[in-house]
C-alpha positions as CSV (number, residue, x, y, z in Angstrom):
1,M,9.8,6.5,11.5
2,K,9.3,10.0,12.9
3,F,6.1,11.9,12.3
4,P,5.7,15.7,12.3
5,E,4.5,17.0,15.7
6,H,0.8,16.4,16.4
7,L,0.4,14.2,13.4
8,T,-0.8,10.7,14.0
9,G,-1.5,7.7,11.8
10,P,-0.6,4.1,11.0
11,Q,3.0,2.9,10.5
12,F,4.2,0.1,8.3
13,A,6.4,-1.4,11.0
14,D,3.2,-2.4,12.8
15,G,1.7,-4.0,9.7
16,N,1.5,-7.6,8.5
17,L,3.9,-9.3,6.1
18,V,2.3,-10.4,2.8
19,S,4.0,-12.5,0.1
20,F,3.3,-13.1,-3.5
21,I,5.0,-15.8,-5.6
22,F,5.9,-15.4,-9.3
23,D,7.7,-17.6,-11.8
24,E,11.1,-16.2,-11.0
25,S,10.8,-14.5,-7.7
26,E,8.9,-14.1,-4.4
27,L,7.7,-10.7,-3.2
28,I,7.4,-9.9,0.5
29,L,6.0,-6.5,1.6
30,R,4.2,-5.1,4.6
31,A,0.5,-4.2,4.6
32,Q,-0.2,-1.7,7.4
33,K,-3.2,-1.9,9.6
34,V,-5.5,0.7,8.1
35,P,-7.6,2.7,10.6
36,H,-11.4,2.3,10.4
37,H,-12.1,5.6,8.8
38,I,-15.2,6.2,6.8
39,D,-13.6,6.2,3.4
40,A,-10.7,3.9,4.1
41,I,-9.8,1.2,1.7
42,D,-7.9,-2.0,2.6
43,E,-7.8,-4.4,-0.3
44,I,-5.2,-7.2,-0.7
45,C,-5.3,-9.6,-3.6
46,R,-6.5,-13.0,-2.6
47,E,-4.4,-14.7,-5.2
48,R,-0.8,-15.1,-3.9
49,D,0.6,-17.6,-6.4
50,F,1.2,-16.1,-9.8
51,R,3.2,-18.9,-11.3
52,N,1.9,-19.7,-14.8
53,A,-0.8,-17.0,-14.1
54,D,-3.9,-16.7,-16.3
55,T,-3.8,-13.0,-17.2
56,T,-7.0,-13.0,-19.2
57,S,-8.9,-10.9,-16.6
58,W,-6.1,-8.5,-16.0
59,D,-6.2,-4.9,-17.2
60,H,-4.7,-4.9,-20.7
61,F,-3.2,-1.8,-22.3
62,G,-1.2,-0.8,-25.4
63,T,-0.7,-2.9,-28.4
64,E,2.3,-5.1,-27.3
65,G,0.5,-7.4,-24.8
66,H,1.1,-5.5,-21.6
67,C,-1.3,-6.0,-18.7
68,S,-1.5,-5.4,-15.0
69,T,-3.4,-6.4,-11.9
70,A,-3.6,-4.9,-8.3
71,L,-1.8,-6.6,-5.5
72,M,-2.7,-4.1,-2.8
73,M,-4.8,-0.9,-2.4
74,Q,-4.8,1.0,0.8
75,T,-6.1,4.5,1.6
76,W,-6.2,6.2,5.0
77,E,-6.2,9.6,6.8
78,Y,-3.7,11.2,9.1
79,V,-5.1,13.0,12.1
80,Y,-4.1,16.3,13.6
81,S,-4.2,15.4,17.3
82,I,-4.9,18.9,18.5
83,S,-8.2,19.4,16.5
84,R,-8.7,15.6,15.9
85,Y,-9.5,16.5,12.3
86,Y,-8.3,14.4,9.3
87,I,-5.5,16.5,8.1
88,A,-4.1,14.5,5.1
89,H,-5.3,11.7,2.9
90,A,-2.9,8.9,1.8
91,E,-3.2,6.5,-1.1
92,L,-1.0,3.5,-1.8
93,K,-1.4,1.2,-4.7
94,V,0.8,-1.8,-5.6
95,D,0.4,-3.5,-9.0
96,V,2.2,-6.2,-10.9
97,V,2.7,-5.5,-14.6
98,K,3.3,-8.2,-17.2
99,H,5.9,-7.5,-19.9
100,S,5.3,-8.4,-23.6
101,D,6.6,-11.7,-24.8
102,Q,9.3,-9.9,-26.8
103,E,10.4,-8.0,-23.8
104,A,10.5,-11.1,-21.6
105,A,12.6,-12.9,-24.3
106,S,15.1,-10.1,-24.4
107,C,15.8,-10.4,-20.6
108,F,15.9,-6.5,-20.5
109,S,14.5,-6.4,-17.0
110,L,17.5,-8.5,-15.7
111,N,19.9,-5.8,-16.7
112,N,19.9,-2.6,-14.5
113,L,20.9,-0.2,-17.3
114,C,18.6,-1.6,-20.0
115,Y,15.7,-1.8,-17.5
116,H,16.0,1.8,-16.3
117,N,16.5,3.2,-19.9
118,E,13.4,1.4,-21.2
119,L,11.3,2.3,-18.1
120,L,12.3,6.0,-18.4
121,S,11.4,6.0,-22.1
122,W,7.9,4.7,-21.2
123,L,7.4,7.2,-18.4
124,K,8.5,10.2,-20.4
125,E,6.1,9.3,-23.2
126,D,3.1,8.7,-20.9
127,H,3.6,11.9,-18.9
128,A,4.8,14.3,-21.6
129,G,3.4,17.8,-21.3
130,S,2.0,17.2,-17.8
131,R,3.7,20.2,-16.2
132,S,1.8,22.3,-13.7
133,R,3.4,23.9,-10.7
134,E,7.0,25.1,-10.2
135,G,9.3,25.1,-7.2
136,E,12.2,23.2,-5.7
137,H,9.8,20.6,-4.1
138,W,8.0,19.8,-7.3
139,P,9.3,17.5,-10.1
140,S,10.5,19.2,-13.3
141,E,12.8,18.6,-16.3
142,E,15.4,20.5,-14.4
143,N,15.5,18.2,-11.4
144,N,14.8,15.1,-13.6
145,D,11.5,14.4,-11.8
146,F,13.6,13.5,-8.7
147,L,14.6,10.3,-10.4
148,K,16.9,8.0,-8.4
149,S,17.9,4.4,-8.3
150,I,16.8,2.2,-5.4
151,P,19.9,0.0,-4.7
152,R,19.3,-3.7,-4.2
153,D,21.7,-6.6,-4.0
154,L,21.0,-8.0,-7.5
155,L,18.6,-5.7,-9.4
156,D,18.0,-2.1,-8.5
157,G,14.6,-0.4,-8.5
158,L,13.7,3.0,-9.9
159,Q,12.0,5.9,-8.1
160,I,10.4,8.9,-9.7
161,Q,7.7,11.5,-9.0
162,L,4.8,11.6,-11.5
163,D,1.4,13.4,-11.9
164,R,2.6,16.9,-11.4
165,K,-0.8,18.3,-10.4
166,Y,0.0,16.9,-7.0
167,P,3.1,14.7,-7.5
168,A,2.9,11.1,-6.6
169,Q,5.8,8.9,-5.6
170,S,6.3,6.0,-7.9
171,A,8.7,3.0,-7.8
172,F,9.4,0.1,-10.0
173,F,11.2,-3.2,-9.4
174,P,11.8,-6.1,-11.7
175,L,10.3,-9.4,-10.6
176,G,12.1,-11.5,-13.2
177,R,11.8,-11.5,-17.0
178,Q,8.0,-11.5,-17.2
179,Y,6.8,-9.2,-14.4
180,M,7.5,-5.8,-12.9
181,L,6.3,-4.4,-9.5
182,R,4.8,-0.9,-9.8
183,I,4.1,1.2,-6.7
184,N,2.2,4.6,-6.5
185,F,1.9,6.6,-3.3
186,N,0.6,10.0,-2.5
187,I,-0.4,12.2,0.4
188,R,-2.8,15.1,-0.2
189,P,-3.6,17.8,2.4
190,L,-7.2,18.2,3.6
191,H,-8.2,21.8,4.1
192,Y,-11.1,23.2,6.1
193,P,-12.9,26.6,5.8
194,N,-11.5,29.4,8.0
195,Q,-8.8,27.1,9.4
196,Q,-5.1,27.6,8.8
197,Y,-3.3,24.5,7.7
198,P,-0.9,23.5,10.4
199,Y,1.9,22.2,8.2
200,S,3.9,23.9,5.4
201,E,4.0,22.4,1.9
202,E,7.7,21.5,2.5
203,V,6.9,19.6,5.7
204,L,4.1,17.6,4.1
205,Q,6.3,16.9,1.1
206,Q,9.1,15.6,3.2
207,F,6.7,13.5,5.3
208,K,5.4,11.9,2.1
209,L,9.0,11.0,1.1
210,D,9.7,9.6,4.5
211,V,6.6,7.4,4.5
212,F,7.3,6.1,1.0
213,D,10.9,5.3,1.9
214,D,9.6,3.5,5.0
215,F,7.3,1.4,2.9
216,L,10.1,0.6,0.4
217,S,12.4,-0.5,3.3
218,H,10.1,-3.3,4.1
219,I,10.0,-4.8,0.5
220,R,12.0,-7.9,-0.2
221,I,12.3,-9.6,-3.6
222,E,13.9,-13.1,-3.5
223,Y,14.8,-14.4,-7.0
224,T,15.0,-18.1,-7.8
225,P,18.5,-19.7,-8.1
226,E,18.0,-20.0,-11.9
227,T,17.2,-16.3,-12.2
228,I,20.1,-15.3,-10.0
229,A,22.4,-17.3,-12.3
230,L,21.0,-15.6,-15.4
231,I,21.4,-12.1,-13.8
232,Q,25.0,-12.8,-13.0
233,K,25.6,-14.2,-16.5
234,L,24.2,-11.0,-18.1
235,K,26.4,-8.9,-15.8
236,E,29.5,-10.9,-16.8
237,Q,28.7,-10.4,-20.5
238,Q,28.7,-6.6,-20.0
239,Q,32.2,-6.6,-18.5
């Protein structure tokens, strides 16, 4: 992907493929090679097989049996090549979220419309009243938080901007009836006293979108034959 002029940093195309296996799917993504900066984080879950997973030690939340665990956490800095200063800080977190037993039994995540409606309902509730800044490059009710579908062959993902103090890119993908992939990504500018920031807010915001899209382009989700058959059956029932 193309970087703004004089901006340097890692790229996902140069990273390593990492895979995780779930009961109904296999997830393949790219973990980039994080530069050895002072505060950089490069953590990838050692567990790769989540079939019949023991979720006792996962982070549990709510009252319906939801829980999550981190698959990957990476942070790094982008460098302004003229001054050689760190000019922006990036954070990428990839989690797997377990649905409640009732949700899994309903197969809601294997139906694009049901999945997106339920997910939006959760997100609106969690982030209600978190308005801060205004402007065409910031999420709002008027632009529907830049909500959009992420087309895939069988089940689409969902992309939205959250945390309006400095909006983070978020994406969600179904991994079958039981699990959901949750991704959060953000780039924040790093300012220095008496130095003018070399990039406009619009340029940095567009770069964040480009990096996020680049990461998403490397994600593959391969469902089991049984799950594919169930997805197709649910589609036929809607017609």
